[in-house]
VOTOR-345176 format. One line per field, with one value per residue: x, y, z of N, C-alpha, C in turn; residue in three letters. Coordinates in Angstrom, 3 decimals. Layout:
n.x <- (X,...) .
n.y <- (Y,...) .
n.z <- (Z,...) .
ca.x <- (X,...) .
ca.y <- (Y,...) .
ca.z <- (Z,...) .
c.x <- (X,...) .
c.y <- (Y,...) .
c.z <- (Z,...) .
residu <- (ALA,...) .
end
This chain:
n.x <- (222.107,223.660,222.815,220.171,220.110,220.902,219.010,216.652,218.194,217.829,214.981,214.379,215.467,214.639,211.897,212.041,213.204,210.927,208.914,210.643,210.453,207.463,207.299,208.589,207.461,205.238,205.614,206.805,204.686,203.004,204.483,204.455,201.280,201.217,202.140,200.809,197.837,197.065,197.828,195.201,192.660,189.433,186.276,183.214,180.464,179.214,176.300,173.046,170.310,167.634,167.730,166.042,164.679,164.130,165.565,168.305,170.695,173.550,176.385,180.015,180.747,182.657,185.732,186.338,184.132,182.906,185.236,186.079,188.375,190.344,194.100,194.543,195.319,198.134,200.665,203.470,205.763,208.472,209.959,208.218,205.212,202.234,198.985,196.606,194.412,193.298,190.974,189.945,187.132,186.203,188.988,190.039,191.927,194.018,195.416,198.159,198.291,200.443,201.322,202.194,203.452,205.982,208.033,209.992,208.485,206.217,207.143,206.905,203.971,200.792,199.914,199.117,197.925,196.676,194.567,191.892,190.176,188.116,187.459,186.365,187.557,189.715,192.595,194.022,196.689,199.219,201.501,201.348,201.409,200.632,199.419,199.334,197.359,196.865,194.730,192.763,191.512,189.684,187.822,184.034,181.254,180.011,181.249,182.438,184.669,186.731,188.414,190.306,190.692,193.925,192.860,190.584,188.096,185.834,185.466,183.440,182.295,181.421,182.513,182.018,182.532,185.132,188.197,190.201,193.565,196.271,199.485,200.193,197.825,197.202,195.450,193.249,193.198,192.745,190.506,186.865,183.935,184.428,184.121,186.419,189.790,191.358,193.723,196.024,199.212,198.700,199.000,202.451,202.885,201.919,199.553,196.728,195.177,192.082,189.880,186.781,185.017,182.358,181.261,179.022,176.611,176.180) .
n.y <- (173.849,174.628,177.295,177.052,176.023,178.564,180.588,179.400,179.684,182.570,182.979,181.367,183.287,185.533,185.074,184.264,186.987,188.332,187.271,187.744,190.744,191.324,190.001,191.892,194.425,193.590,193.370,195.889,197.456,196.526,197.048,200.017,200.280,199.385,201.342,203.525,203.561,203.763,205.941,207.331,208.993,207.831,208.492,209.992,210.012,213.430,214.535,216.119,216.509,216.240,216.427,214.588,216.734,218.439,220.050,221.074,218.806,218.717,217.424,217.958,219.776,218.036,219.746,219.533,219.577,221.953,223.362,221.792,222.151,222.212,221.128,217.799,215.873,214.965,212.177,211.460,209.148,207.323,209.423,209.606,210.687,209.930,209.488,208.183,205.555,202.679,200.352,197.323,195.053,192.725,191.722,191.292,193.295,196.007,198.756,200.960,204.698,206.760,209.741,211.326,209.851,207.747,205.820,204.336,204.769,203.227,201.045,200.374,200.999,201.289,204.943,207.902,209.119,211.152,214.157,214.382,213.184,214.842,216.321,214.716,213.076,211.418,209.591,206.537,204.591,201.499,199.144,195.773,193.632,190.938,191.254,193.835,195.576,193.843,192.393,193.803,193.377,191.229,192.535,192.730,194.919,197.130,195.927,196.887,199.749,201.259,204.761,205.902,208.866,210.720,212.399,210.487,210.483,208.615,207.780,205.821,204.049,202.244,199.921,200.710,200.736,199.168,200.193,199.506,200.974,202.917,202.939,205.740,207.470,209.695,211.544,210.697,208.737,210.709,211.531,212.274,211.534,210.618,209.119,207.926,206.447,203.448,201.931,199.217,197.711,195.590,191.984,191.847,194.867,196.175,197.664,199.384,198.350,198.968,201.046,202.014,203.710,205.010,207.421,206.338,206.003,204.213) .
n.z <- (-94.723,-92.711,-92.771,-92.473,-90.040,-88.692,-89.105,-87.889,-85.133,-85.066,-85.256,-82.782,-81.243,-81.521,-80.473,-77.575,-77.015,-77.327,-75.382,-73.266,-72.711,-72.995,-70.280,-68.722,-69.360,-68.189,-65.090,-64.686,-65.377,-63.204,-60.948,-61.049,-60.432,-57.785,-56.694,-57.437,-57.490,-54.531,-54.296,-55.366,-54.430,-53.436,-55.185,-54.770,-57.325,-58.674,-57.905,-57.325,-54.852,-53.018,-49.279,-46.332,-44.886,-46.798,-47.583,-49.991,-50.882,-52.020,-53.791,-53.926,-56.871,-59.527,-60.285,-62.891,-64.471,-64.427,-65.864,-68.712,-69.834,-68.198,-67.108,-67.528,-63.699,-62.710,-61.464,-60.455,-60.663,-60.221,-61.414,-64.166,-65.462,-64.595,-65.644,-64.626,-64.238,-66.503,-66.891,-68.012,-68.011,-68.861,-69.810,-67.329,-66.444,-65.316,-65.884,-65.843,-66.907,-68.675,-69.079,-71.216,-74.626,-75.994,-77.682,-76.047,-73.833,-73.680,-73.743,-70.770,-69.971,-70.794,-73.234,-72.947,-75.932,-76.847,-76.192,-73.919,-71.153,-69.942,-71.883,-73.273,-75.587,-75.031,-75.933,-75.778,-76.348,-76.700,-76.474,-78.218,-76.142,-74.221,-72.158,-71.920,-74.244,-76.157,-75.738,-76.716,-79.560,-79.184,-78.173,-77.604,-78.852,-77.333,-74.637,-71.617,-70.490,-68.431,-67.319,-65.231,-63.122,-61.687,-59.938,-58.484,-59.934,-62.095,-65.099,-67.337,-70.032,-73.200,-75.549,-79.241,-81.825,-84.192,-86.062,-88.410,-89.048,-91.011,-90.050,-90.650,-90.536,-89.220,-88.581,-88.985,-86.704,-84.568,-84.909,-85.432,-83.223,-81.095,-77.422,-76.234,-77.334,-77.619,-78.902,-80.771,-82.010,-84.513,-85.276,-86.808,-87.211,-88.836,-89.147,-87.308,-84.755,-83.828,-80.968,-80.742,-78.370,-76.259,-73.982,-70.622,-68.517,-66.503) .
ca.x <- (221.931,223.861,221.913,218.755,220.327,221.185,217.518,216.171,218.411,217.376,213.587,214.167,215.882,213.678,210.652,212.626,213.113,209.609,208.283,211.427,210.053,206.312,207.458,209.240,206.543,204.046,206.279,207.173,202.773,202.130,204.872,203.693,200.081,201.139,202.277,199.857,196.823,197.142,197.767,194.163,191.414,188.023,185.441,181.856,179.891,178.918,174.823,172.721,169.250,166.937,167.639,165.082,164.378,163.638,167.086,169.366,171.988,174.658,177.918,180.401,180.445,184.036,186.294,186.556,183.005,183.203,185.978,186.479,189.913,191.638,194.870,194.347,196.378,199.638,201.214,204.701,206.550,210.320,210.333,207.638,203.932,201.027,197.338,195.022,194.684,192.747,190.523,189.103,186.735,186.170,190.169,190.347,193.117,193.457,197.104,198.518,198.157,201.431,200.342,202.626,204.057,207.186,207.941,210.631,207.310,205.537,207.574,206.482,202.930,199.930,200.278,198.231,197.864,195.968,193.104,191.515,189.046,187.226,186.652,185.364,188.458,191.151,192.910,195.194,198.057,199.936,202.004,200.552,201.891,199.319,198.920,198.856,196.184,197.138,193.487,191.197,190.998,188.463,186.484,182.392,180.301,179.381,182.287,182.844,186.478,187.042,189.132,190.360,192.138,194.352,191.476,189.878,187.067,185.653,184.822,182.827,182.541,180.854,182.726,180.783,183.105,186.626,188.823,191.879,194.068,197.564,200.422,200.103,196.722,197.126,194.244,191.849,193.167,191.985,189.299,185.448,183.113,184.416,184.657,187.545,189.830,192.201,195.121,197.368,199.493,198.520,200.300,203.480,202.912,201.501,198.361,196.636,193.901,191.292,188.523,186.090,184.440,181.273,180.717,178.161,176.286,177.052) .
ca.y <- (173.369,175.839,178.741,176.947,176.606,180.147,180.693,178.702,180.318,183.684,182.907,181.459,184.195,186.880,184.670,184.566,188.432,189.159,186.375,188.521,191.838,191.202,190.034,192.855,195.205,193.699,193.554,197.724,197.790,195.966,197.844,201.192,200.309,199.541,202.792,204.495,203.230,203.869,207.583,208.012,208.802,207.264,209.445,209.181,210.832,214.415,214.004,216.646,216.015,216.832,215.827,214.363,218.152,219.345,220.874,220.696,217.994,218.410,216.690,219.067,219.130,218.399,221.040,219.334,219.740,223.007,223.820,220.562,222.425,221.655,219.566,216.351,215.882,213.535,211.682,211.052,207.838,207.024,210.139,209.518,211.288,208.942,210.157,207.460,203.955,201.758,199.049,196.796,194.188,191.914,191.122,191.347,194.099,197.283,199.250,202.564,205.274,207.751,210.894,211.252,208.589,207.881,204.225,203.854,204.807,202.294,199.703,200.115,200.866,202.418,206.166,209.203,209.586,213.064,214.190,214.358,212.644,215.771,216.585,213.649,212.856,210.755,208.506,205.641,203.480,200.572,197.666,194.575,192.826,189.922,191.482,195.020,195.730,192.309,191.624,194.257,192.683,190.078,192.927,192.985,196.092,196.523,195.972,198.186,200.532,202.590,205.207,206.434,209.885,210.474,212.662,209.497,211.083,207.630,207.574,204.817,203.590,201.346,199.559,200.905,200.539,199.137,200.399,199.113,202.061,202.756,203.836,206.961,207.935,210.362,212.430,209.848,208.254,211.801,212.474,211.788,212.087,209.334,209.715,207.152,205.425,202.697,201.385,198.926,197.539,194.026,191.140,192.202,196.134,196.990,198.534,199.599,197.881,200.989,200.495,203.414,203.828,206.224,207.418,205.596,206.154,203.195) .
ca.z <- (-93.626,-91.810,-93.023,-91.862,-88.196,-88.230,-89.102,-86.867,-83.929,-84.639,-85.144,-81.438,-80.191,-81.232,-79.340,-76.399,-76.560,-77.419,-74.344,-72.018,-73.180,-72.524,-68.967,-67.899,-69.205,-67.335,-64.073,-64.756,-65.114,-61.676,-60.073,-60.709,-59.994,-56.665,-56.246,-58.124,-56.901,-53.179,-54.317,-56.343,-53.848,-53.771,-55.387,-55.732,-58.282,-58.568,-57.919,-56.398,-54.545,-51.726,-48.319,-45.675,-44.481,-47.555,-47.926,-51.185,-50.086,-53.213,-53.346,-54.571,-58.453,-59.348,-61.199,-64.340,-65.207,-64.617,-66.919,-68.972,-70.353,-66.973,-68.030,-66.290,-62.518,-62.524,-60.053,-60.664,-59.991,-60.689,-62.753,-65.042,-65.072,-65.024,-65.839,-64.036,-64.600,-67.555,-66.475,-68.935,-67.165,-69.826,-69.968,-66.176,-66.376,-64.875,-66.354,-65.555,-68.059,-68.753,-69.264,-72.563,-75.301,-76.862,-77.780,-74.617,-72.738,-74.433,-73.331,-69.793,-69.777,-72.023,-72.821,-73.505,-77.153,-77.239,-75.681,-72.299,-70.484,-69.601,-73.089,-74.302,-76.692,-75.192,-77.194,-75.083,-77.387,-75.863,-77.386,-78.419,-75.175,-74.019,-70.371,-72.047,-75.131,-77.370,-75.625,-76.769,-80.305,-79.113,-77.237,-78.772,-78.607,-75.457,-73.244,-70.690,-70.118,-67.444,-67.055,-63.435,-63.249,-60.841,-58.731,-58.619,-60.903,-62.984,-66.441,-67.918,-71.385,-73.894,-77.171,-80.134,-82.902,-84.523,-87.054,-88.750,-89.596,-91.170,-88.892,-91.454,-90.571,-87.575,-88.310,-88.416,-85.302,-83.338,-85.440,-84.893,-82.198,-79.734,-76.192,-76.047,-78.347,-77.495,-80.399,-80.779,-83.686,-85.411,-85.546,-87.526,-86.958,-90.547,-88.823,-85.681,-84.222,-83.304,-80.595,-80.328,-76.918,-75.934,-72.325,-70.147,-66.959,-65.763) .
c.x <- (222.337,223.527,220.482,218.727,220.413,219.967,216.653,216.818,217.663,216.123,213.261,214.562,215.183,212.399,211.216,212.539,211.547,208.781,209.460,210.598,208.577,206.700,207.409,208.327,205.653,204.536,206.489,205.536,202.656,202.852,204.317,202.591,199.996,201.483,201.332,198.429,196.310,197.186,196.282,192.938,190.175,186.963,184.149,181.190,179.033,177.418,174.136,171.120,168.494,167.230,166.459,164.209,164.050,164.981,167.864,170.412,172.879,175.714,178.548,180.660,182.227,184.461,186.400,185.003,182.551,183.633,186.883,188.054,191.140,192.691,194.479,195.766,197.309,200.185,202.302,205.260,207.643,210.700,209.591,206.157,203.008,199.615,195.935,195.405,193.556,192.583,189.703,188.122,186.503,187.516,190.532,191.952,192.869,195.579,196.868,198.844,199.239,200.661,200.607,203.187,205.236,207.162,209.366,209.668,206.262,205.826,207.364,204.945,202.163,199.961,198.896,198.574,197.850,195.009,193.161,189.944,188.007,186.659,186.256,186.136,189.981,191.894,194.363,196.023,198.859,200.157,200.889,201.046,200.234,199.087,198.480,197.371,196.081,195.044,191.837,190.929,189.480,187.481,185.118,182.086,179.668,179.959,182.239,184.211,185.842,188.066,188.974,190.886,192.906,193.857,190.819,188.114,186.938,184.853,184.667,182.386,182.518,181.481,181.627,181.456,184.278,186.912,190.051,192.518,195.647,198.458,200.577,199.016,196.570,196.081,193.436,191.936,192.264,190.934,188.203,185.129,183.149,185.150,185.917,187.876,191.289,192.657,195.966,197.804,198.807,199.388,200.970,203.416,202.377,200.700,198.139,195.665,193.311,190.313,187.990,185.123,183.438,181.171,179.816,177.918,176.923,178.196) .
c.y <- (174.209,176.996,178.325,176.457,177.695,180.726,180.388,179.353,181.280,183.824,182.381,182.372,185.551,186.405,185.090,186.040,188.750,188.734,187.613,189.807,192.250,191.079,190.977,194.086,194.558,193.549,195.304,198.022,197.713,196.742,199.124,201.208,200.195,200.551,203.790,204.546,203.934,205.931,208.233,208.108,208.288,208.529,209.620,210.530,211.682,213.803,215.416,215.928,216.434,215.742,215.146,215.386,218.581,219.930,220.201,220.017,217.475,218.265,217.918,218.918,219.344,219.511,221.120,219.468,220.885,223.680,222.315,221.051,222.263,220.561,218.911,216.636,214.557,213.671,211.443,209.858,207.505,208.134,210.384,209.878,210.085,209.882,209.501,205.989,203.764,200.473,198.184,195.468,193.103,190.423,190.773,191.957,195.573,197.945,200.934,203.192,206.230,208.731,211.471,210.243,209.039,206.659,203.585,203.845,203.584,200.954,199.236,200.040,201.722,203.863,206.594,209.717,210.932,212.731,214.159,213.754,213.353,216.459,215.702,213.298,212.045,209.667,207.693,204.487,202.974,199.658,196.581,193.503,191.944,190.575,193.222,194.920,194.764,191.998,192.097,194.007,191.832,190.945,192.953,194.170,196.075,196.284,196.922,198.669,201.280,203.169,205.934,207.648,209.804,211.262,211.743,209.726,209.455,208.119,206.304,204.805,202.910,201.132,199.895,200.465,200.104,199.374,199.880,200.184,202.331,203.484,205.023,207.752,208.564,210.946,211.588,208.678,209.168,212.424,211.611,211.891,211.349,209.890,209.336,206.496,204.841,202.504,200.487,198.383,196.095,193.521,191.776,193.735,196.862,198.068,198.633,199.128,199.136,200.820,201.759,203.099,205.139,206.004,206.528,205.971,205.234,201.802) .
c.z <- (-92.875,-91.379,-92.141,-90.425,-87.522,-88.355,-87.909,-85.482,-83.665,-84.651,-83.461,-80.456,-80.337,-80.530,-78.308,-75.992,-76.267,-75.869,-73.089,-72.113,-72.399,-70.951,-68.392,-68.297,-68.331,-65.756,-63.826,-64.281,-63.421,-60.702,-59.839,-60.312,-58.891,-56.127,-56.323,-57.067,-55.558,-53.280,-54.825,-55.364,-54.641,-54.219,-55.921,-56.506,-58.290,-58.697,-56.936,-55.970,-53.100,-50.429,-47.705,-45.020,-45.191,-47.884,-48.768,-50.414,-51.807,-52.944,-53.980,-56.073,-58.834,-60.558,-62.500,-64.708,-65.411,-65.549,-67.464,-69.923,-69.430,-67.922,-66.540,-65.246,-63.239,-61.604,-60.652,-59.726,-60.992,-61.826,-64.128,-64.456,-65.585,-64.861,-64.748,-64.520,-65.741,-66.981,-67.979,-68.130,-67.892,-69.776,-68.521,-66.131,-66.124,-65.136,-65.908,-66.879,-68.188,-69.421,-70.893,-73.453,-75.745,-76.534,-76.873,-73.595,-72.875,-73.772,-71.596,-69.705,-70.842,-71.513,-73.588,-74.933,-77.739,-76.487,-74.458,-71.835,-70.115,-70.430,-74.287,-75.358,-76.385,-75.812,-76.716,-76.054,-76.318,-76.767,-77.610,-77.440,-74.789,-72.820,-70.542,-72.836,-76.592,-77.241,-76.433,-78.186,-80.650,-78.205,-78.323,-78.017,-77.539,-74.200,-72.937,-70.680,-69.430,-67.134,-65.625,-63.711,-61.989,-59.014,-58.038,-59.242,-62.060,-64.598,-67.385,-68.917,-72.399,-75.283,-77.936,-81.386,-83.501,-86.006,-87.042,-89.700,-89.599,-90.387,-89.204,-90.800,-89.473,-87.672,-88.174,-87.462,-84.264,-83.808,-85.110,-83.707,-81.427,-78.806,-75.693,-77.391,-77.527,-78.645,-79.726,-82.182,-83.789,-85.555,-86.845,-87.812,-88.000,-90.256,-87.856,-85.412,-83.126,-82.794,-80.155,-79.332,-76.544,-74.639,-72.236,-68.837,-66.154,-66.268) .
residu <- (MET,GLY,LEU,GLY,LEU,LEU,LEU,ILE,LEU,GLY,ALA,GLY,GLY,ILE,CYS,ALA,TYR,ASN,ILE,TRP,ASP,GLU,THR,ARG,ALA,ASP,ALA,VAL,SER,ARG,GLU,VAL,LEU,SER,GLU,LEU,ILE,PRO,GLU,ILE,PRO,VAL,THR,GLU,PRO,ALA,GLU,ALA,GLY,ALA,GLY,ALA,ASP,GLY,GLN,GLU,ASN,ALA,LYS,PRO,ILE,PRO,SER,TRP,VAL,LEU,ASN,PRO,ASP,LEU,ALA,MET,PRO,GLU,ILE,LEU,ILE,ASP,GLY,GLU,ALA,TYR,ILE,GLY,THR,VAL,THR,ILE,PRO,ALA,LEU,ASP,ILE,THR,LEU,PRO,VAL,MET,SER,ASP,TRP,ASP,TYR,GLU,LYS,LEU,LYS,LYS,ALA,PRO,CYS,ARG,TYR,SER,GLY,SER,ALA,TYR,LYS,ASP,ASP,LEU,VAL,ILE,CYS,ALA,HIS,ASN,TYR,ARG,LYS,HIS,PHE,SER,GLY,ILE,LYS,GLY,LEU,LEU,PRO,GLY,GLU,LYS,VAL,ILE,PHE,THR,ASP,THR,ASP,GLY,ASN,GLU,PHE,ARG,TYR,ALA,VAL,SER,ASP,VAL,GLU,ILE,LEU,ASN,PRO,THR,ALA,LEU,GLU,ASP,MET,THR,SER,GLY,ASP,TRP,ASP,LEU,THR,LEU,PHE,THR,CYS,THR,THR,GLY,GLY,GLN,THR,ARG,PHE,THR,LEU,ARG,CYS,GLU,ARG,THR,GLU,THR) .
end
């Protein structure tokens, strides 16, 4: 009976810690967003066209279009580098994205796992927190995802495919002709739920 009570208390402690950890991560992400978003300029998509007087009225072409190999710009907040934000309208979330990843950084916000939006091979990972990437498991093909870099360039995507990968399948995570990949742990952390996305114009 005593052992059963200890097990119940242990399970309750783990549950309480998980709730606290998710709440803390949500608070950190919100605080970072409040500082990050005002620093990101609003940038109109580059396009060219003739004006009313017949003269070419071209908007400046972003530097990343001319040179996709450019490093993605970063903004430092509390000593951490961020490359932009990811928005998932169907989940009503916008989250900051850190420039690189480790397990401590994942406790604060989603992180770039590899790649670049400029080269159409960006991979973003996040913990399975309810207000981070837990909800991506319910997204359907065609759902929209938007990544905005710190220069205000907006990249729009649509969900195309879903994969369940083993944690050791590192090459599979970054291979394939996908413009954007989002992934998070499945329940229990044994596999990785992987969302593949393709670039769209709208």
